[in-house]
N, C-alpha and C positions, 0 to 999 in steps of 0.2 A: 368486678373482673372481668377482662376482654372477652368478647364472644363472637362467634360466627354468624353474619347477619345473611350472607347469600354465597351459596357455591355456584360459579358461571362457568360453562364451558361453550366451546364452539369450534367447528372444524374450518380449517382454512378455505378460503374461495378466492375466485378471480374477481378484482375491482378494478374497472376502470379509472384512470387517475393521469392528467395532464398528456392524454395522447399515449400512454403506456397502459400496460396491463400489471397490476400489483396481485401477487398471490401472497394472502394474508388470513390470519387467524384472530386478528384484533377483535373481531366481533364477538363477543361472549355475553350469554344470555344466562341469566338464573334457571337452575333445576330445582325440581321438589324433591325430597326424599333423600335417602342415604346416596352419596357418590364414592366410588373407590378409589383411593389415591396410593398410585402405584409410583414404582421407583422413577420411572421416565414422565409420568403425565398423571392427569386424573382421566377416568373414562369417559368417552365422548369428546375429549377435548384434542386439539391438534395446532400446530406451529406451522407459518408457512414459510418462515426462515430460521433454519435451525443454528445458523451461524450467530445469531445473536439472541434467539429466544428457544425455550424446550430445552430438553435434554436432561442428564442426571443434576447438574448443577442448578438449572432454572425449570425444575418440575413445576412449581407453582408461584403464582404471581399475587402478592397481597397488595392490596390498598385500603384506605382508612374511610370510614364515613366521615370523620371529621374534615379530610381533604375535599371530600365532596361538597359539604358545605362552605368551605373556603371557595372552592372554584365557582359555586353559584352565586356568590357574593361576588367575586371578581370579576366575572365573565357575563354577570347578569342573566343567567341561565336557570330555568325553572323546568327542564326535560330532561334531566340527569336521571339514568336509571342504572340498577345494580350491573357492573359488568361494562359499564360506559367506558372506563380507562384501560380496557384490556384485560382487567385483573381476573384472577380465578376466585379469589376469596376476598369479598367485601367484608371488613371487621369494624368492630367497635373497640376502640383502643389501637394498642401497637404503634403508636405515633413513630415516625422515623427518626425524630431525635433522641428517644429513648430506647428503641430496640438496637441492639449492636450485633456485627456480624459475629457469627458463632453461637447466638442465642438458640436455645432449642424449645420447642414448645411442642404439647400434646393437645391434639383436637379429635375429639371423638376417638376413635380405634387407633388412628395414626400419631406419629411422632415427625416432627420436622427440625430443619436446622437451617438458620439464616445464612444464606453465601454471597448475597451482593445487592446493591441498589439496582433498581430497573434500569435496562438499557434504554436511554431516552432517544428513541429514534422516530422516524417521520410518522410511523403508522398510528401511533395514538394521535397525533394531529389531524391524519386522515379521518381517523373514526370519529373523532369530535368536532370535525370541520373547523378547526383553529389549527393554522398551520404554525403559529409560533407556540404551541402548547408546549413541545417538547423541550424548549428552551426555558419557559416559565415553569416546567417542573422543576428543573435546576436551580433557577434562581430564586424560586420561591420557597427552595428546600421542601419540597414534597414529592420525592419521585416514585415512594413505594418501594418494594423490595421482593426478590425471588427467595424461596427455599427450596431445600432437597428433602426428600422423603427418608427419613432414616428406618421409620416401620411403615409397613403398607397396612392399610386399614381404611374402613369406611367413615367418611365425615359426612355432615349435613347440616344446613341452617340451623341455628338454635345452640348449637355445642358450646361450651366453654371453651376457653383457650388457656390453657395452663402452661406456664413458665416452668421447664424442668432442669434448666441449665444455663448459665450466662456465659457468653464468649470471652476468651482471654484477650486481654487489650483495650476492653472496654472502648471499643471505636463503634460510634452509632452509624447508622445508615445515613444520614445526613452529613456527618463528616466525610465517610467514605464517598459519597457522591461527589461533596465538594472538591476532595483531593484529585479527582480524575479531572472534572469537567471546569472547575473555577480558578482562576489565576492565585498567586500569591499562596503557596501550598505551604501547609506546615510541615517541614522536614520529620521533627519528632512523630507526628503521626503518620508519615510514609513509613518510618522504621517500625511502627507498631503496626501498619497495615500487612508488610511483608512479613509477619510473625505469626499471623492468624491462620491455623490450619485449615479452618472452614472455608476461606477466601476462595472464590471460583479461580482457576486456573487463569482465564483470560485477565481479569482484572488484577491478579496477582503478577501475571507479566507486565502489565501495563504500568503498575507502581515500580516494579524492580528497573524498568527503562526510565522512569522520571526520577527515581532516587539516583540512578546511575548520572542522569544529565544534571541534577542538581549538584552532586557532589563532585563530579568531575565533568562540568559542562565544556570549560576551555580545552581540556585535552581530548573531549569527544568531538568538539567542533574542529579540532585540528586534524584529527585521524580520519573523520569521514568527510572533509571539505565543505561542511554546512556553511562556512562563511565566504561568499565569493569574493574575489581579489579585486574585482571593481564593479560597479553598478552598470547596468544597461549594456551598449555594445560599444566597441572600441575598436578603431582602425589597424588592423595588423598587415604586415608586408609578406607578401609570398615569397619566401626565400628561394624555394626549389619546388619543382615538380618532378616526380620519379615515377616513371610507368614500370609498376611490379609484375602485373601480366596483361593479358590483353584487354580485360576488364577492370583492373583495380590499378588506382594510381594514387601515391603518397605525397602529400602536400606539408610543406613545413613553413611554418609560420612564425614570424619574428616582428619585435617590436621596430617601428619606424626609425628611432633614433639608435637602434643598435644596442639598446639597453637589454639587460635579461629581464624576461617576462617571470613573472610571479611562479611559484611552485605548484605543480599540479600533483594528483594522486594517479597512479595507474588505475585504471578502470572508469574514470571520470570521463565526461564528454564536453564537446565544445557546442555551442549553437552559432550558426552562421547565418548572416543576412545578405544575400548576394543580388543586389539591385541589376547588374550587368545581364543576369540570367532571364528575368521576364519583368513584367509590370503588372500586378504589385510584385515587389520584391520577393522571392521565395525564402522563407527561413527554415533551415534543416539543421538538425542535431547529428553529430558525428563523435563517436568514441574516440579519444586520443590512442593512437598505436605506440607511442611512446610519451612519456608524461613530460619529459625535459631533456632535450637534447642540445647543449651548450646555450641553454636558456631560451630555447625554442620550443614551440609545440609542434608536434605532427599528427596529421590525420591520415588514415587512409580509406580511400573512397570506391565504392564499386559502382560502375556505369551502370545504371539502369536505363533499359531503351527508351522508356516514355518518361524519364525522371529529369525535370527541366533544371534542377539544382545540380544534380549530379552529372549531367550531360556536358553543362558548361564548365564544372571544376574539373572534369576528366579530360575534357577536348578542346577547350578553349582557353583555359586560365594559364597564364604566363609568370614567371617569376617578375617580380617587381610590381604586379597589380596589388592593389588593397581590397581588403575583405572586412567587413563588420563582423566583429566576434564578440560573444558575450563570455564572461569569465568560465573557467571550468568548474563543473557541478557534478553531484551526483554521490552516492553514498555506496556504489558497487566497488568498493576498494578491499585492499587486504587488510583482514584483522589481525591484532598483534598476537603474538604467541609461538608456540614452538612445535604444535602439530603438524603434520605432513599437510602439504598444500595439493590439491589437484586442479589444474588448470583446463578446462575441457570446453572446446570451441568446435564450430563448423563454419565453414565458407568465411565469409566476410566476419563472421562473428569471432574471431581470432583477435581483433585489434584490442579490445579491454584487456584480454588477458595476455598479450603481447605486452603490454604497457606494465602489466603487473610483474612478468617475467624480466622486464627491463628492471623494475624495481628491486626486485630480489637479487638481481645480478649486480646491481649499484652498490647493495649494501652488505654484498658477500655472505648472503643468508646461509646458515649452517642448516636449515630445514631441509626435510625431504620433499623435492619436488617433482610431481609428476605432470607432463605436457602430455595431453591427448587431443589430437585434432583430427577433423573428419572432413575430406575434400572428395571431389569426383575423380581427380587425377592431379598428377604434378603439375601439370599447366595451368590448373585452376588452383593453385595453392601459392597464394602470396607470401612473400617474407618467410619463405621455408628456412633459407638459408640463415636468415637473421636470427630465426629461434632457435635453430641449431647450435649457432655460436654461442648464445647466451646459456644454452643448456650446458655447454661445455664448460662455461666459468663458474657453474654451481657443483660442490663435491659430492651431493646427495641427490642428484637429479636423473630422471628418467624420461625417455621420449617416446613416443607412440603414434604412429601417423596412420590413419585408414583409408584407403583410396578405394571408394565404393564402385567407380566406374570400370575396373580392371577384374577380369576374372582370374588370373594366376595370382600365385601367392608366392612372395619372395622377402629376403632381407638384404639391407644395404648396410656398407659401413657408416653410414650416416644416423643410423638408429635403425629402431624397428619400422619397417615399412609394412603394413598389413593391407593386402588386396582384398577387403572385404567390407560391409557395412558395419558400423560402430552399432552393435545390437547389446542387449542386456547380457545376453550369453557371453559375448567377447569383453564386457567390462568386468564380468564376474572371473571370467578367465584370467584376466589381468592380475588378479589377486591385489586390488587396490587396498591400501590400508584403512582400517574399519576406524581409526580414531582420525581422520584426515579432515580438512576443513575443504570444501570444494566450490570452485567460482565457475559457472557455466554460464555460455553465450552462445546464440544461434537462433535459428527460426524457434518458433514456439512449440512446433511438434517435437522439433529435436530435444528442446530442454525439458519438455515433459518427459520424452523417452529416457533421457539420461538420469533425470531425478528417479525415475522409477529403478532405473538398472542401478546405480548407486545405493539406493535403499534396499534393494535384493542383494547387495554386495556387502550389506551390513554396516554402512555409511549413515551416521544420524541423520535423519531429513532436515533438523534444525541447523545443521551444520554445511548445507548445500545452498548457495546463494547463487542469484541467476540475474541476467540482465537481458531483457527482450531487446532485440535490435529494432528500434521504431518505435511506436506509441505502446505504452504500458498496457497490459491487459485491464478489460473492464472490471469493477468491483460495485455491482449493484444489487445488494441483497433484497431478495422478495421479488424482484421483478421476472415475470415471464420471460423466457429466453426469447430473443429476438434473432432474426436472421444476421448473421455475421455480415456487415455490409463496410465497405471502405469509407474512411471519413472523405465527406462532400461538402460542396456549398449547401447552406440551409434551403429548403422548401421557400417558394414564393418572392416576390420583387426584393431586391437587395436593400438593406437599409439604409439610413445616412448618418448613422451614429460613428464613434471613434472604431478605428480598424482593429479585430481582435485577430490574433495570430495564434494558432497551436503548433509550437514548432516542431514537437516530435510526430505531428500528424500531418504538416505540410498543408495546412489550411490557413488562409487568410480571409476574412470576411468582415464587412461594416456589423457593427451591433446594430440589432432591429429596432425600429422605432417603436415596435410594442413592446420595450422594455424586458423585464425578467431578469433572469441572471445569468452568469457566464456558465453555470452549470447547465441551464437549460440551453444555451446557444451551442455548447459542446454537444448535447444530446440530440438537437436538431440537426447537428452535422454528423451524427454518428461517431465523433471523436470519442475512443473508449475515457471512461469517466471511472473515478475510484471516489466512493461516498456512501455514507450510511444514513445521514439525518435530515439534510437540508434545513437545519435549524441555527447554524452557528455553535452548536455543542459538541460536534464530533472533530476529529483529527485527521479522518482519513480522506476529506475532500480539500487538505492543502497541496498546493503546488506551488514551485517556483515561479516567480514573476520576474521575468528578465528585464521588462522596461515598461514603463507607464505608471498611471496612478488608477486607483479603484476607490468606491466608496461602498459602504456595506448598509443593506436593509434586508432585513432587521440587524440592529447592532450585535456582533456576537458575542456571547459572553466572554470569552478570551481571545484577543486579537491573536493573529498569526504573528511569527518572528518577522522580522525586517528582511525585505526580499522574497516573501511567501505571501500567496493569496488563499484565501476561503472561498472557494468558488460557489458553493451552494448560496451564498447570501452576497455576493458581490457583483457589482456593476462598474463598467470602465468610465472614469472621468476623462481619460486621453487614450490615445492608441495604445494599446498592451500587448506583451508577448509572453506567452503561458508556455512552461517546459511540459507539455501533455499534448 
């Protein structure tokens, strides 16, 4: 009969790591005597990153003594102690290829249900001083698993583990882990996985996305623009430059031979390389302000006083000039459906949602459309007349413009003009439809406020999509908060390796002679990064590779798609441009 060999707990602590501080609870140690298993945790235990560990669905982590023996042989280690793999329960039996999601067990006074495999993040490698261990846990099919507490009670080492129920679908922990992390997924098993009630919501959502991609991959790629129209950069001719306001200019780009450019979606962006602006050539990303006009692209650029690229584009660029342009990219696009659409923006953040408005107008959409824009004044509101004209072509459209720089209030025949700040109370007062899908773009603080306002107004948060103008926000689970710093050149002497360009952040720098990964270079430059593992088993540190070639060390378990790069284990083989 399976048995409980050790109960291990530990509170989170700060651990120095690669120049950063990680707040982690992966250091677990055995405790004697009974321990109370509660709904959210064991007494005396804690987690540093609740996004991936802990909580009701991940109250207890289980690892098997048989896997300890396996790693002792494979790693040549004789120093492994209970709790070494960050587990709460070290057990005899309960192999990953035998235990299924939804299985239920009684241990001592408590009852548990299996909810998901272990989240294979970098912390277990940190604890074991084996950086590749998270990937090895997957490739060797020995992840361990989480359980939730069905009935609270005391447990202790020596307790028998009694199976009291079997999960529906008979999907083992090993098979479940492989479905998320390994290639060549079994579609039948994906269907079984999404029907298991005990599966944790996070894994369920991931499997639903994988299933949709597997069954509707071509349609999804077309709808979100996952497949770029061309590789690398292509020379486009400047067809026109139009000054919209004192600080914003629209630039229309065309194919040099006059042919129609490939279709683009409203909400996508272009990445431009502008050699004439500076040396090295700055690379910047700009949202399309109309996806396609007579087979051309248009961007609208705000002149930033210290912006090398924007200064050139808005003050020196002339029709007939050539600009290097990467193909339209991005998944901030209109989702199909019939629900009302909210297009909410501030300042120059109107450009992607204006392109969406063009798309709705061109398709003669019957959807209810709400256009909500915030600016300081009419003098700082580019493309206002164009937006108003597009609204007029839609049979079920409403327009609200907030001017925060004026004290008086009035309405005009051109739509509702509200001389006030776009606040939570203002959004609620508008009476936006609760079943709407919202698209929000503007400064980070504006988008955060609007998301809160829409939630307060009854809009489902999962139906609110946003696009940060500039670099994407960082996702670095478990790291202690750092001072927010603008992206910059890395410290120390410049390297002599290939040139690495972070397009959204506007940083170009030689790859350091000390090596490392593209992720480590990004962190050294304070470029916002989005990762969770550093092992090649996650999908959050994937970013578009606009041009160049990379190699991987270690080799990822599942290679990214063409045109993408896994930055946690990639090094440049040539000059590269990344969309981050």
